[in-house]
C-alpha positions in Angstrom: -39.6 29.2 -15.0 -36.6 27.2 -13.9 -38.7 24.2 -13.1 -40.2 24.4 -16.6 -36.8 24.5 -18.2 -35.7 21.5 -16.1 -38.8 19.6 -17.2 -38.1 20.5 -20.8 -34.6 19.3 -20.6 -35.7 16.0 -19.1 -38.1 15.5 -22.0 -35.3 16.3 -24.4 -33.0 13.8 -22.9 -35.8 11.2 -23.0 -36.3 11.9 -26.7 -32.6 11.6 -27.4 -32.5 8.2 -25.7 -35.4 7.1 -27.8 -33.5 8.2 -31.0 -30.5 6.2 -29.9 -31.9 2.8 -29.2 -28.5 1.0 -29.2 -27.2 3.1 -26.3 -30.6 2.9 -24.5 -31.0 -0.8 -24.8 -27.6 -1.4 -23.2 -28.0 1.0 -20.4 -29.0 -0.4 -17.0 -30.2 1.5 -13.9 -26.9 0.6 -12.1 -24.8 2.5 -14.7 -26.9 5.5 -15.6 -25.1 7.9 -13.4 -21.6 6.5 -13.8 -20.7 8.1 -17.1 -17.7 6.4 -18.8 -17.0 2.9 -17.3 -13.7 1.2 -17.6 -13.3 -2.6 -17.6 -11.8 -3.9 -14.3 -9.9 -6.8 -16.0 -8.5 -5.1 -19.1 -7.5 -1.6 -20.2 -7.9 -0.9 -23.9 -5.6 1.7 -25.5 -6.2 2.7 -29.1 -3.0 4.2 -30.6 -2.7 6.3 -33.7 0.9 6.6 -35.1 1.6 9.0 -37.9 4.7 10.2 -39.6 5.9 13.8 -40.3 3.5 14.0 -43.2 0.5 12.9 -41.3 0.3 9.4 -42.8 -0.6 6.5 -40.7 2.5 4.3 -40.0 1.8 0.7 -40.9 3.8 -2.4 -40.2 4.5 -1.8 -36.5 4.6 -4.9 -34.3 3.9 -5.6 -30.6 7.6 -5.3 -29.7 7.7 -1.8 -31.2 5.4 -0.6 -28.5 6.1 0.2 -24.9 3.2 0.9 -22.6 3.5 2.6 -19.1 1.1 2.8 -16.2 2.1 5.6 -13.9 5.5 5.5 -15.5 6.0 1.8 -14.9 6.2 -0.3 -18.0 3.5 -3.0 -18.3 3.3 -6.2 -20.4 1.0 -5.8 -23.4 -1.5 -8.6 -23.1 -3.2 -8.0 -26.5 -2.1 -6.4 -29.7 -3.6 -5.8 -33.1 -3.2 -3.5 -36.0 -6.8 -2.9 -36.9 -8.7 -1.2 -39.7 -12.3 -1.7 -38.8 -15.6 0.1 -39.5 -15.7 3.4 -37.6 -18.4 4.8 -35.4 -18.3 8.6 -35.8 -20.7 10.9 -34.0 -20.8 14.3 -35.6 -21.5 16.8 -32.8 -22.2 20.2 -34.5 -22.6 23.6 -32.9 -25.8 25.1 -34.1 -25.7 28.5 -32.3 -25.8 32.1 -33.6 -22.1 32.4 -34.3 -22.0 29.5 -36.7 -25.1 30.9 -38.4 -22.8 33.6 -39.8 -20.9 30.9 -41.7 -24.1 30.1 -43.6 -23.3 26.3 -43.4 -20.2 26.6 -45.5 -18.3 24.3 -43.1 -21.0 21.7 -43.5 -20.3 21.6 -47.3 -16.7 20.9 -46.5 -17.8 18.2 -44.1 -18.7 16.2 -47.1 -15.0 15.5 -47.4 -15.3 13.5 -44.2 -18.3 11.5 -45.4 -16.7 10.9 -48.8 -13.6 9.5 -47.1 -15.5 7.0 -45.0 -16.2 3.5 -46.3 -19.6 1.9 -46.9 -19.4 0.0 -43.6 -18.6 3.0 -41.4 -21.5 4.2 -39.1 -22.3 7.9 -38.6 -24.6 9.7 -36.2 -25.5 13.4 -36.2 -26.2 15.5 -33.1 -26.4 19.3 -32.9 -26.0 21.4 -29.8 -26.5 24.9 -28.5 -28.0 25.0 -25.0 -28.2 21.2 -25.0 -27.6 18.3 -27.5 -30.3 17.2 -29.9 -30.0 14.0 -31.8 -30.8 14.4 -35.6 -29.7 11.0 -36.9 -28.9 7.7 -35.1 -25.9 5.6 -36.2 -26.3 4.5 -39.8 -24.2 3.3 -42.7 -26.6 5.2 -45.1 -24.5 8.1 -46.2 -27.4 9.7 -48.1 -29.3 10.0 -44.8 -26.3 11.6 -43.2 -26.0 14.1 -46.1 -29.7 14.9 -45.7 -29.3 15.4 -41.9 -26.5 17.9 -42.6 -28.5 19.8 -45.2 -31.5 20.1 -42.9 -29.5 21.4 -40.0 -30.9 24.7 -38.7 -29.0 27.2 -36.6 -30.4 29.2 -33.7 -30.6 32.9 -34.3 -30.1 35.7 -31.8 -28.2 35.3 -28.6 -28.3 32.1 -26.7 -26.4 29.5 -24.6 -23.6 27.4 -26.1 -23.1 24.8 -23.4 -20.3 23.0 -25.1 -18.8 21.1 -22.1 -22.2 20.0 -20.8 -23.3 18.8 -24.2 -20.1 16.8 -24.8 -20.5 15.3 -21.3 -24.0 14.2 -22.1 -22.9 12.6 -25.4 -20.2 10.7 -23.6 -22.9 9.2 -21.4 -24.8 8.1 -24.4 -21.7 6.4 -25.9 -20.5 4.9 -22.6 -21.8 1.4 -23.2 -21.6 1.3 -27.0 -19.3 -1.4 -28.3 -16.3 -1.0 -30.7 -14.3 2.1 -31.6 -16.1 5.4 -30.8 -15.1 8.8 -32.1 -16.8 12.2 -31.5 -16.1 14.6 -34.4 -16.8 18.0 -32.8 -17.5 20.9 -35.1 -17.4 23.9 -32.8 -16.2 27.5 -32.3 -15.1 26.4 -28.8 -17.3 29.0 -27.1 -18.6 27.6 -23.9 -21.3 29.1 -21.6 -21.5 26.0 -19.4 -21.0 26.6 -15.6 -17.4 27.4 -14.7 -16.5 24.0 -13.3 -18.1 22.1 -16.1 -15.1 22.2 -18.5 -12.8 20.9 -15.7 -15.1 18.0 -15.0 -15.5 17.3 -18.7 -11.7 17.1 -19.2 -11.4 14.6 -16.4 -14.3 12.6 -17.9 -12.6 12.7 -21.4 -9.3 11.7 -19.9 -10.4 8.4 -18.6 -12.9 7.5 -21.4 -12.4 5.1 -24.3 -14.0 7.7 -26.7 -11.6 9.6 -29.0 -12.6 13.2 -29.7 -11.4 15.0 -32.9 -12.2 18.7 -32.9 -12.6 21.0 -35.9 -12.6 24.7 -34.9 -15.1 26.9 -36.7 -13.4 30.1 -35.4 -11.2 30.3 -38.5 -14.2 30.8 -40.7 -15.5 33.6 -38.4 -12.1 35.3 -38.4 -11.5 35.1 -42.1 -12.6 37.9 -44.3 -16.2 37.3 -45.5 -16.9 37.4 -49.2 -19.2 40.1 -50.5 -22.8 39.5 -49.6 -22.0 37.3 -46.6 -23.1 38.1 -43.1 -20.5 39.7 -40.9 -20.2 39.5 -37.1 -20.9 42.6 -35.0 -17.9 44.8 -34.4 -15.9 44.0 -31.2 -12.9 45.1 -29.4 -10.0 43.5 -31.3 -7.9 42.6 -28.3 -10.9 41.2 -26.4 -11.9 39.1 -29.5 -8.3 37.8 -29.8 -8.4 36.6 -26.1 -11.8 35.0 -26.7 -10.6 33.2 -29.8 -7.5 31.9 -28.1 -9.5 30.7 -25.1 -11.9 28.9 -27.3 -9.0 27.3 -29.3 -7.3 26.1 -26.2 -10.4 24.5 -24.8 -10.9 22.5 -28.1 -7.2 21.5 -28.0 -7.3 20.3 -24.4 -10.5 18.4 -25.0 -9.1 16.6 -28.0 -5.6 15.8 -26.6 -7.1 14.4 -23.4 -8.6 11.6 -25.4 -5.7 11.0 -27.7 -7.4 12.9 -30.4 -6.5 16.0 -32.4 -7.8 19.5 -32.9 -7.8 21.3 -36.3 -8.0 25.0 -36.9 -8.8 25.5 -40.5 -9.4 29.0 -41.9 -10.1 28.3 -45.6 -12.3 25.9 -47.5 -9.2 24.0 -48.7 -8.0 23.6 -45.1 -11.5 22.4 -44.0 -11.4 19.8 -46.7 -7.9 18.7 -45.7 -8.9 18.4 -42.0 -12.0 16.3 -42.8 -10.0 14.1 -45.2 -7.4 13.3 -42.5 -10.1 12.6 -39.9 -11.8 10.1 -42.3 -8.5 8.1 -42.2 -7.9 8.5 -38.4 -11.3 7.1 -37.4 -10.5 3.8 -39.2 -6.8 3.2 -38.5 -5.2 2.5 -35.1 -3.2 0.0 -33.2 -5.1 -1.7 -30.4 -3.2 -2.4 -27.2 -4.4 -3.8 -23.9 -3.0 -4.5 -20.5 -4.1 -5.7 -17.1 -4.4 -3.1 -14.4 -1.4 -3.7 -12.0 -3.3 -2.2 -9.0 -6.8 -2.1 -7.7 -6.7 1.2 -5.9 -9.7 3.0 -7.4 -7.5 5.8 -8.6 -6.8 7.5 -11.9 -3.6 6.1 -13.5 -1.7 7.8 -16.2 -1.0 6.0 -19.5 2.0 6.6 -21.8 2.8 4.8 -25.0 6.2 4.9 -26.7 7.0 3.5 -30.1 10.3 2.2 -31.4 11.3 2.2 -35.1 10.0 -0.6 -37.4 12.5 -3.3 -38.1 13.4 -2.0 -41.5 13.0 1.6 -42.7 14.3 3.3 -45.8 15.0 6.1 -45.6 15.8 6.1 -41.8 12.9 6.5 -39.5 11.6 9.9 -38.7 10.0 10.9 -35.3 6.4 9.7 -35.0 3.4 11.4 -33.6 1.7 9.1 -31.1 -1.9 9.8 -30.0 -3.6 7.7 -27.3 -5.8 8.1 -24.3 -4.0 9.6 -21.3 -5.5 7.8 -18.3 -7.9 5.2 -16.9 -9.7 4.7 -13.7 -8.3 1.6 -11.9 -10.8 -0.8 -10.3 -11.3 -0.6 -6.5 -10.2 -3.4 -4.3 -12.8 -6.0 -3.7 
């Protein structure tokens, strides 16, 4: 039975690679098992800077940024304030828990699609035991709407291999060009092997992919309207611990990439979260620097921002989101 499951998983992966021709065409045998690969000559750091109201801060210059490698400031070799077409992969949990929401969060996800421009590219992947591609990257928003409407959720009890599924999606995106964002719609429940989440966090930490997570737990905890399905009764204290553990996993996953986690509980909060995400996937400052050492080790990254030259009223503290680390090249 186990052999059959492994064979089925292999067929599934092959099918997904067929559905994502861009990633498959760029993959070579030498890089298939390397996951996220970092350039040896240049480290790219996408930085999102927002004010206290969550608005993207425009008008910052190269001299406003200070970039540190292992706490040592490095010269910024390249700088640009960019607003370019986004590549957003929607990774949607399709397990039994989300079935209880009856797809309500997917209706709110239209706020995300409505906030994207005509040039933004979107892909749709669902996951439960493993990820399944539903739609390759496309600028056709009607195709994306259709993919969401046709999404089917697994019933009964089953595996929710969140960490393993995100890891596989990172491999698919590893060699794709341009800005890459995973928008994860998930309860945060993870039945992957115990060490899988730790390995994933390390993988996310050094990747160039930003992950934005939207928790679906709020919808499950909120009182259900009359006629809606309700989850089975559970021990309140045990449920609270499970909810908190799931929330913390989503938060760590997002923050390790310089992304954000959202925990909406109402339809209005879902719409607000998706509307903000639509802005974040487009706007960022692009910084780059040359690795100061070739030691084959993981180096921490820190970015600090000074105030713009002129602000009125006086500048308020900024929120700065960026990748946390990179893998330095090994000595030749």
